C-alpha positions as CSV (number, residue, x, y, z in Angstrom):
1,X,21.0,-56.0,-94.7
2,X,20.2,-56.7,-91.1
3,X,23.7,-56.0,-90.0
4,X,23.7,-52.7,-91.9
5,X,20.3,-51.7,-90.2
6,X,21.7,-52.7,-86.8
7,X,24.8,-50.6,-87.2
8,X,22.7,-47.7,-88.5
9,X,20.5,-47.9,-85.4
10,X,23.5,-48.1,-83.1
11,X,25.1,-45.1,-84.8
12,X,21.8,-43.1,-84.5
13,X,21.6,-44.1,-80.8
14,X,25.2,-42.9,-80.2
15,X,24.4,-39.7,-82.0
16,X,21.4,-39.1,-79.8
17,X,23.4,-39.9,-76.6
18,X,26.1,-37.4,-77.7
19,X,23.4,-34.8,-78.4
20,X,21.8,-35.3,-75.0
21,X,25.2,-35.5,-73.3
22,X,26.2,-32.2,-75.0
23,X,22.9,-30.6,-73.8
24,X,23.4,-31.8,-70.3
25,X,27.0,-30.6,-70.3
26,X,26.0,-27.2,-71.4
27,X,23.3,-27.1,-68.6
28,X,25.9,-28.2,-66.1
29,X,28.4,-25.6,-67.4
30,X,25.8,-22.9,-67.0
31,X,25.0,-24.1,-63.5
32,X,28.7,-24.3,-62.5
33,X,29.6,-20.8,-63.6
34,X,29.3,-19.5,-60.1
35,X,31.0,-22.5,-58.5
36,X,27.7,-24.1,-57.4
37,X,26.3,-27.2,-58.9
38,X,22.5,-27.6,-59.0
39,X,20.8,-30.7,-60.2
40,X,18.0,-30.3,-62.7
41,X,14.6,-30.4,-60.9
42,X,12.4,-33.5,-61.2
43,X,8.9,-32.1,-61.1
44,X,7.0,-35.3,-61.7
45,X,8.7,-37.3,-59.0
46,X,8.4,-34.5,-56.4
47,X,4.7,-34.1,-57.0
48,X,4.3,-37.9,-56.6
49,X,6.3,-37.9,-53.4
50,X,4.2,-35.0,-52.0
51,X,1.0,-36.9,-52.9
52,X,2.2,-40.1,-51.3
53,X,3.3,-38.3,-48.1
54,X,0.0,-36.5,-47.9
55,X,-1.9,-39.8,-48.2
56,X,0.3,-41.4,-45.6
57,X,-0.3,-38.5,-43.2
58,X,-4.1,-38.8,-43.8
59,X,-4.1,-42.5,-43.2
60,X,-1.8,-42.4,-40.1
61,X,-3.4,-39.3,-38.5
62,X,-7.0,-40.0,-39.2
63,X,-8.0,-40.7,-35.6
64,X,-5.7,-37.9,-34.4
65,X,-7.5,-35.5,-36.7
66,X,-10.9,-36.6,-35.3
67,X,-9.8,-36.2,-31.7
68,X,-8.2,-32.8,-32.5
69,X,-11.5,-31.7,-34.0
70,X,-13.4,-33.0,-30.9
71,X,-11.5,-31.0,-28.3
72,X,-9.5,-28.7,-30.6
73,X,-6.6,-29.0,-28.2
74,X,-4.7,-32.2,-29.2
75,X,-1.1,-31.7,-30.5
76,X,0.6,-34.3,-32.7
77,X,1.6,-37.4,-30.8
78,X,5.1,-37.0,-31.9
79,X,5.7,-33.6,-30.4
80,X,8.5,-33.2,-27.9
81,X,7.8,-32.5,-24.2
82,X,9.6,-29.2,-24.4
83,X,6.6,-27.6,-26.2
84,X,5.2,-24.9,-23.8
85,X,1.6,-25.6,-25.0
86,X,1.7,-29.3,-24.4
87,X,0.8,-29.0,-20.7
88,X,-2.1,-26.7,-21.6
89,X,-3.3,-29.2,-24.2
90,X,-3.1,-32.1,-21.9
91,X,-5.0,-30.2,-19.3
92,X,-7.7,-29.3,-21.8
93,X,-7.9,-32.9,-22.9
94,X,-8.2,-34.0,-19.3
95,X,-10.9,-31.4,-18.7
96,X,-12.9,-32.6,-21.7
97,X,-12.8,-36.3,-20.6
98,X,-13.7,-35.3,-17.1
99,X,-16.7,-33.3,-18.3
100,X,-17.9,-36.2,-20.5
101,X,-17.8,-38.5,-17.5
102,X,-19.6,-36.0,-15.3
103,X,-22.4,-35.9,-17.9
104,X,-22.6,-39.7,-18.5
105,X,-22.6,-40.6,-14.8
106,X,-25.8,-38.7,-13.8
107,X,-27.6,-40.1,-16.9
108,X,-26.7,-43.6,-15.7
109,X,-27.9,-42.8,-12.2
110,X,-31.2,-41.5,-13.4
111,X,-31.9,-44.6,-15.5
112,X,-30.8,-46.9,-12.8
113,X,-33.1,-45.2,-10.3
114,X,-36.1,-45.6,-12.7
115,X,-35.2,-49.3,-13.2
116,X,-35.0,-49.8,-9.5
117,X,-38.4,-48.2,-8.9
118,X,-40.0,-50.3,-11.6
119,X,-38.5,-53.6,-10.3
120,X,-39.0,-52.9,-6.6
121,X,-42.1,-50.7,-6.2
122,X,-44.2,-50.5,-9.3
123,X,-44.5,-54.2,-9.9
124,X,-46.1,-54.6,-6.5
125,X,-48.5,-51.7,-7.0
126,X,-51.6,-51.9,-9.2
127,X,-51.9,-48.7,-11.3
128,X,-55.2,-47.7,-12.8
129,X,-56.2,-44.7,-15.0
130,X,-54.5,-42.8,-17.7
131,X,-53.1,-39.3,-18.2
132,X,-55.4,-36.5,-19.3
133,X,-53.6,-36.0,-22.6
134,X,-53.8,-39.7,-23.6
135,X,-57.6,-40.2,-23.7
136,X,-57.6,-43.2,-26.0
137,X,-57.2,-46.5,-24.1
138,X,-55.5,-49.2,-26.0
139,X,-57.0,-51.9,-23.8
140,X,-60.5,-51.1,-25.2
141,X,-59.4,-51.6,-28.8
142,X,-61.0,-54.5,-30.6
143,X,-58.0,-55.5,-32.8
144,X,-54.3,-54.5,-33.5
145,X,-55.3,-51.9,-36.1
146,X,-57.3,-49.9,-33.5
147,X,-54.5,-50.3,-31.0
148,X,-52.1,-48.7,-33.5
149,X,-54.7,-46.0,-34.3
150,X,-55.3,-45.1,-30.7
151,X,-51.5,-45.0,-30.0
152,X,-50.9,-42.6,-33.0
153,X,-53.8,-40.4,-31.8
154,X,-52.4,-40.2,-28.2
155,X,-48.9,-39.4,-29.6
156,X,-50.3,-36.7,-31.8
157,X,-52.0,-35.1,-28.8
158,X,-48.8,-35.2,-26.7
159,X,-46.6,-33.8,-29.4
160,X,-49.0,-31.0,-30.1
161,X,-49.1,-30.2,-26.4
162,X,-45.3,-30.2,-26.2
163,X,-45.0,-27.9,-29.3
164,X,-47.5,-25.4,-28.0
165,X,-45.9,-25.2,-24.5
166,X,-42.4,-24.8,-26.0
167,X,-43.6,-22.0,-28.3
168,X,-45.2,-20.3,-25.3
169,X,-42.0,-20.6,-23.3
170,X,-39.9,-19.2,-26.2
171,X,-42.2,-16.3,-26.7
172,X,-42.2,-15.4,-23.0
173,X,-38.4,-15.5,-22.9
174,X,-38.0,-13.5,-26.1
175,X,-40.2,-10.7,-24.8
176,X,-38.4,-10.8,-21.4
177,X,-41.4,-12.0,-19.4
178,X,-39.0,-13.5,-16.8
179,X,-41.3,-13.3,-13.8
180,X,-44.0,-15.4,-15.6
181,X,-41.4,-18.0,-16.5
182,X,-40.0,-18.1,-13.0
183,X,-43.5,-18.5,-11.5
184,X,-44.3,-21.3,-14.0
185,X,-41.1,-23.2,-13.3
186,X,-41.3,-22.8,-9.5
187,X,-44.9,-24.1,-9.5
188,X,-44.0,-27.1,-11.6
189,X,-41.0,-27.9,-9.4
190,X,-43.1,-27.5,-6.2
191,X,-45.8,-29.8,-7.6
192,X,-43.1,-32.5,-8.3
193,X,-41.3,-32.1,-5.0
194,X,-44.3,-31.8,-2.7
195,X,-47.3,-33.6,-4.3
196,X,-45.9,-36.3,-6.6
197,X,-43.0,-37.1,-4.4
198,X,-45.4,-37.5,-1.4
199,X,-47.4,-40.0,-3.5
200,X,-44.2,-41.8,-4.4
201,X,-42.9,-42.1,-0.8
202,X,-46.3,-43.4,0.3
203,X,-46.1,-46.2,-2.3
204,X,-42.5,-47.0,-1.1
205,X,-43.7,-47.2,2.5
206,X,-46.6,-49.4,1.6
207,X,-44.5,-51.8,-0.5
208,X,-41.9,-52.2,2.2
209,X,-44.4,-52.3,5.1
210,X,-42.9,-49.3,6.8
211,X,-45.0,-47.1,9.1
212,X,-44.7,-43.4,10.0
213,X,-47.1,-40.9,11.6
214,X,-48.7,-38.2,9.4
215,X,-47.2,-35.2,11.2
216,X,-43.7,-36.5,10.8
217,X,-44.3,-37.4,7.2
218,X,-45.6,-33.9,6.4
219,X,-42.6,-32.3,8.1
220,X,-40.2,-34.4,6.1
221,X,-42.0,-33.7,2.8
222,X,-42.0,-30.0,3.7
223,X,-38.3,-29.9,4.4
224,X,-37.5,-32.1,1.3
225,X,-39.6,-30.0,-1.1
226,X,-38.7,-26.6,0.3
227,X,-35.0,-27.4,0.2
228,X,-35.3,-28.6,-3.4
229,X,-37.1,-25.5,-4.6
230,X,-34.4,-23.3,-3.0
231,X,-31.5,-25.3,-4.4
232,X,-32.9,-25.5,-7.9
233,X,-34.1,-21.9,-8.3
234,X,-31.8,-20.0,-5.9
235,X,-28.5,-21.0,-4.4
236,X,-27.1,-24.2,-3.0
237,X,-24.3,-26.8,-3.3
238,X,-23.7,-28.1,-6.8
239,X,-24.0,-31.8,-5.8
240,X,-27.3,-31.1,-4.0
241,X,-28.7,-29.2,-7.0
242,X,-27.7,-32.0,-9.4
243,X,-29.2,-34.6,-7.0
244,X,-32.6,-32.8,-7.0
245,X,-32.6,-32.5,-10.8
246,X,-31.9,-36.2,-11.2
247,X,-34.6,-37.1,-8.7
248,X,-37.1,-34.8,-10.5
249,X,-36.3,-36.4,-13.8
250,X,-36.6,-39.9,-12.5
251,X,-39.9,-39.1,-10.8
252,X,-41.3,-37.6,-14.0
253,X,-40.1,-40.6,-16.0
254,X,-41.7,-43.0,-13.5
255,X,-45.0,-41.2,-13.9
256,X,-44.9,-41.5,-17.7
257,X,-43.9,-45.2,-17.5
258,X,-46.7,-45.9,-15.1
259,X,-49.6,-44.2,-16.8
260,X,-48.7,-44.1,-20.6
261,X,-50.2,-46.9,-22.6
262,X,-47.8,-49.5,-24.0
263,X,-47.5,-48.7,-27.7
264,X,-48.2,-45.0,-27.1
265,X,-45.0,-44.9,-25.0
266,X,-42.8,-46.6,-27.7
267,X,-44.2,-44.5,-30.6
268,X,-43.9,-41.3,-28.5
269,X,-40.2,-42.0,-28.0
270,X,-39.6,-42.1,-31.7
271,X,-41.8,-39.1,-32.4
272,X,-40.3,-36.9,-29.7
273,X,-36.8,-37.7,-31.1
274,X,-37.8,-36.5,-34.5
275,X,-39.4,-33.4,-33.0
276,X,-36.2,-32.7,-31.0
277,X,-34.2,-33.0,-34.3
278,X,-36.4,-30.5,-36.0
279,X,-36.7,-28.1,-33.0
280,X,-32.9,-27.8,-32.6
281,X,-31.5,-27.9,-36.1
282,X,-34.1,-26.0,-38.1
283,X,-33.4,-22.3,-38.4
284,X,-36.7,-21.3,-36.9
285,X,-37.0,-24.2,-34.5
286,X,-38.2,-23.2,-31.1
287,X,-35.3,-24.7,-29.1
288,X,-32.8,-23.2,-31.5
289,X,-34.4,-19.8,-31.1
290,X,-34.3,-20.2,-27.3
291,X,-30.6,-21.1,-27.3
292,X,-29.6,-18.3,-29.8
293,X,-31.6,-15.7,-27.8
294,X,-29.9,-16.7,-24.6
295,X,-26.5,-16.6,-26.3
296,X,-27.1,-13.1,-27.8
297,X,-28.2,-11.8,-24.3
298,X,-25.3,-13.6,-22.7
299,X,-27.7,-15.3,-20.3
300,X,-27.9,-18.8,-18.9
301,X,-30.9,-21.0,-19.6
302,X,-33.1,-21.7,-16.6
303,X,-31.5,-24.2,-14.2
304,X,-34.7,-26.2,-13.7
305,X,-34.7,-27.0,-17.5
306,X,-31.1,-28.1,-17.9
307,X,-28.5,-30.3,-16.1
308,X,-25.1,-28.6,-16.0
309,X,-21.8,-30.0,-14.9
310,X,-21.0,-26.5,-13.5
311,X,-23.0,-24.3,-11.1
312,X,-25.9,-22.4,-12.6
313,X,-27.7,-19.6,-10.6
314,X,-30.3,-17.3,-11.8
315,X,-31.9,-15.6,-8.8
316,X,-29.4,-13.6,-6.8
317,X,-26.6,-14.9,-9.0
318,X,-23.1,-13.8,-8.4
319,X,-21.3,-11.4,-10.8
320,X,-20.3,-13.0,-14.0
321,X,-16.6,-13.4,-14.7
322,X,-17.0,-11.5,-17.9
323,X,-18.2,-8.4,-16.1
324,X,-15.3,-8.7,-13.7
325,X,-12.9,-8.9,-16.6
326,X,-14.6,-5.9,-18.2
327,X,-14.3,-3.9,-15.0
328,X,-10.7,-5.0,-14.7
329,X,-10.1,-3.9,-18.3
330,X,-11.7,-0.6,-17.7
331,X,-9.6,0.0,-14.6
332,X,-6.5,-0.9,-16.6
333,X,-7.5,1.5,-19.3
334,X,-8.2,4.3,-16.8
335,X,-4.9,3.6,-15.0
336,X,-3.1,3.6,-18.3
337,X,-4.7,6.9,-19.3
338,X,-4.0,8.4,-16.0
339,X,-0.3,7.3,-16.3
340,X,-0.2,8.8,-19.7
341,X,-1.7,12.0,-18.5
342,X,0.9,12.1,-15.7
343,X,3.7,11.5,-18.1
344,X,2.3,14.2,-20.4
345,X,2.1,16.6,-17.5
346,X,5.7,15.8,-16.6
347,X,6.7,16.3,-20.2
348,X,5.0,19.7,-20.2
349,X,6.6,20.7,-16.9
350,X,10.0,19.5,-18.3
351,X,9.3,21.5,-21.5
352,X,8.4,24.6,-19.5
353,X,11.6,24.3,-17.5
354,X,13.6,23.8,-20.7
355,X,11.9,26.8,-22.2
356,X,12.9,28.9,-19.2
357,X,16.4,27.6,-19.3
358,X,16.5,28.3,-23.0
359,X,15.4,31.9,-22.4
360,X,18.1,32.3,-19.8
361,X,20.7,30.7,-22.0
362,X,20.4,32.0,-25.5
363,X,23.7,30.6,-26.5
364,X,22.8,26.9,-25.9
365,X,19.9,26.7,-28.5
366,X,21.5,23.8,-30.3
367,X,22.0,21.6,-27.3
368,X,18.4,22.3,-26.1
369,X,17.0,21.3,-29.5
370,X,19.0,18.0,-29.4
371,X,17.7,17.3,-25.9
372,X,14.1,18.1,-27.0
373,X,14.4,15.7,-29.9
374,X,15.8,12.9,-27.8
375,X,13.1,13.4,-25.1
376,X,10.3,13.4,-27.7
377,X,11.8,10.2,-29.3
378,X,11.9,8.5,-25.8
379,X,8.3,9.6,-25.2
380,X,7.2,8.2,-28.5
381,X,8.9,4.9,-27.8
382,X,7.2,4.7,-24.3
383,X,3.8,5.4,-25.9
384,X,4.4,2.6,-28.5
385,X,5.4,0.2,-25.7
386,X,2.4,1.1,-23.7
387,X,0.1,0.5,-26.7
388,X,1.7,-2.9,-27.3
389,X,1.2,-3.8,-23.7
390,X,-2.4,-2.8,-23.8
391,X,-3.0,-4.8,-27.0
392,X,-1.3,-7.8,-25.5
393,X,-3.4,-7.6,-22.4
394,X,-6.6,-7.3,-24.4
395,X,-5.6,-10.3,-26.5
396,X,-4.9,-12.3,-23.3
397,X,-8.2,-11.3,-21.8
398,X,-10.1,-12.2,-24.9
399,X,-8.4,-15.6,-25.0
400,X,-9.2,-16.2,-21.3
401,X,-12.8,-15.3,-22.0
402,X,-13.0,-17.7,-24.8
403,X,-11.4,-20.5,-22.7
404,X,-13.8,-19.8,-19.9
405,X,-16.8,-19.9,-22.2
406,X,-15.6,-23.2,-23.6
407,X,-15.0,-24.5,-20.0
408,X,-18.4,-23.7,-18.7
409,X,-19.1,-27.5,-18.9
410,X,-21.5,-29.6,-20.8
411,X,-25.3,-29.0,-20.5
412,X,-28.0,-31.5,-21.1
413,X,-31.8,-30.8,-21.0
414,X,-33.8,-32.5,-18.3
415,X,-36.2,-33.7,-21.0
416,X,-33.3,-35.9,-22.4
417,X,-32.9,-37.4,-18.9
418,X,-36.7,-38.1,-18.8
419,X,-37.0,-39.8,-22.1
420,X,-33.8,-41.8,-21.6
421,X,-35.3,-43.1,-18.4
422,X,-38.7,-43.7,-19.9
423,X,-37.1,-46.0,-22.5
424,X,-35.1,-48.0,-19.9
425,X,-38.0,-48.1,-17.4
426,X,-40.4,-49.2,-20.1
427,X,-38.0,-51.9,-21.1
428,X,-37.7,-53.1,-17.5
429,X,-41.5,-53.0,-17.1
430,X,-42.4,-54.9,-20.3
431,X,-39.6,-57.5,-20.1
432,X,-40.5,-58.3,-16.4
433,X,-36.9,-57.6,-15.3
434,X,-35.0,-59.4,-18.0
435,X,-31.5,-58.0,-17.5
436,X,-30.4,-58.9,-21.0
437,X,-32.9,-56.4,-22.4
438,X,-32.3,-53.8,-19.7
439,X,-28.5,-53.9,-20.0
440,X,-28.7,-53.7,-23.8
441,X,-30.9,-50.5,-23.5
442,X,-28.4,-49.0,-21.0
443,X,-25.5,-49.7,-23.3
444,X,-27.3,-48.3,-26.4
445,X,-28.3,-45.1,-24.7
446,X,-24.8,-44.4,-23.3
447,X,-23.2,-45.2,-26.7
448,X,-25.6,-42.8,-28.4
449,X,-24.9,-40.1,-25.8
450,X,-21.1,-40.5,-26.4
451,X,-21.6,-40.3,-30.1
452,X,-23.6,-37.1,-29.7
453,X,-20.9,-35.6,-27.5
454,X,-18.3,-36.5,-30.1
455,X,-20.3,-34.8,-32.9
456,X,-20.9,-31.9,-30.6
457,X,-17.1,-31.5,-30.2
458,X,-16.7,-31.5,-34.0
459,X,-19.4,-29.1,-35.0
460,X,-19.3,-27.0,-31.8
461,X,-23.0,-26.0,-31.8
462,X,-26.2,-27.0,-30.0
463,X,-27.3,-30.5,-31.0
464,X,-30.3,-32.6,-30.2
465,X,-29.4,-35.3,-27.7
466,X,-32.4,-37.6,-28.2
467,X,-32.3,-39.0,-31.8
468,X,-29.1,-41.1,-31.7
469,X,-29.6,-42.4,-28.2
470,X,-33.3,-43.1,-28.5
471,X,-33.1,-44.8,-31.9
472,X,-30.2,-46.9,-30.7
473,X,-32.2,-47.8,-27.6
474,X,-35.2,-48.8,-29.7
475,X,-33.2,-51.0,-32.0
476,X,-31.4,-52.7,-29.1
477,X,-34.7,-53.2,-27.2
478,X,-36.7,-54.8,-29.9
479,X,-33.8,-56.9,-31.1
480,X,-33.1,-58.0,-27.5
481,X,-36.7,-58.6,-26.6
482,X,-37.7,-60.6,-29.6
483,X,-34.4,-62.1,-30.8
484,X,-31.6,-62.3,-28.3
485,X,-33.7,-63.0,-25.1
486,X,-35.7,-65.9,-26.6
487,X,-32.5,-67.3,-28.1
488,X,-30.7,-67.1,-24.7
489,X,-33.7,-68.7,-23.0
490,X,-33.7,-71.7,-25.5
491,X,-29.9,-72.1,-24.9
492,X,-30.5,-72.1,-21.1
493,X,-33.4,-74.6,-21.2
494,X,-31.6,-77.0,-23.5
495,X,-28.3,-76.5,-21.7
496,X,-26.5,-75.7,-24.9
497,X,-23.1,-74.0,-24.7
498,X,-21.7,-72.0,-27.6
């Protein structure tokens, strides 16, 4: 019985094979009718191959996609050098890296200047008193709870003042009260460069035991402050403008580090970062409204409020390149229209001559009609070519305008410089010059700034520069001050090597 079942199964398998074979033969005969053999499609395997290829591409090109989103210029790394756009892409990549370095370097200089002031000048000068908007003195608190309460009250007052002043600035800018804003900013810059800088230079002279007569000192302060006001609010070399902006930021940060209470300063850094996040990203945030209004009006934000890697002028500023391009475009259009009118006049004159010739030669009507049709066809082709050239020129001009807008350079608010420097200066002041703590805060802030620039390249919109850097700096400071520095000190005292 088993042999019979086996033979029956074998016969049934052979029958199935013959059926499948006959079906396949019929399909092959149908495909070979025209002399072309086509293999039957394998849908499942092709879909699987496409999915695997897509996964491989995503895994292998993940960082490539990120960098391409950052600068939007990177080609694939496997492209040939014959690609005409490769040189432009490399140039754009080089430009983006250069602009990033040009923004990180002044931040580093500003923080280093504040640290140098704290370690060389302020530690040898006894400071007394507090700021007007921090009335609660932490030293008079009876216990830690009152210290925290006084710090929170001081921070609430400072944040309220910042919010009110920002809203006033945005309202003045929105209603085009430019003269009031210019006067406000000029007075603030003059106070920094004349009054506070004179106090600072007097402290430097006292600490280093240097002597100078008052007339000479007043002349130097007058020249220093006057040149600074002119460079910031009018015209001047780019490097000199940037140097004055960095000095103003470092001087402001030094004042806050000197007069802010201890825990008020640390809590203020966290609170101002949260406020910056809300003010920039919320739809009705004051800083976002300011940026969007300036973008709608095609205007630059005031140079005394931002640090730019390119030149920014407001008073007596040169003509914008966009206006030049528009004037060039208008001249091209007028020249094109004048050329078209001249051609139309020539065609009319030619038509008049042909009409006179046709009146004189009645027998050549057919030849004149053929000439008229050929001339009209040539004129139509010329008009189409002219339109195509104008459209192409317009597209090229629009692309150049977009590239120029993208290449205006990175811009960072001076408030970001100030609070970065406050964090590092406070770390240098509280740690009594411990370079483990200071260097960790430096590294944290620069890493946070790089991460912010990367996110900025991906989303391509205004972003707050404080939250990532400040919170990284706070984490690095407290971990270094209370964990890493004591651990390194124990290792140094016990002469233990790891």
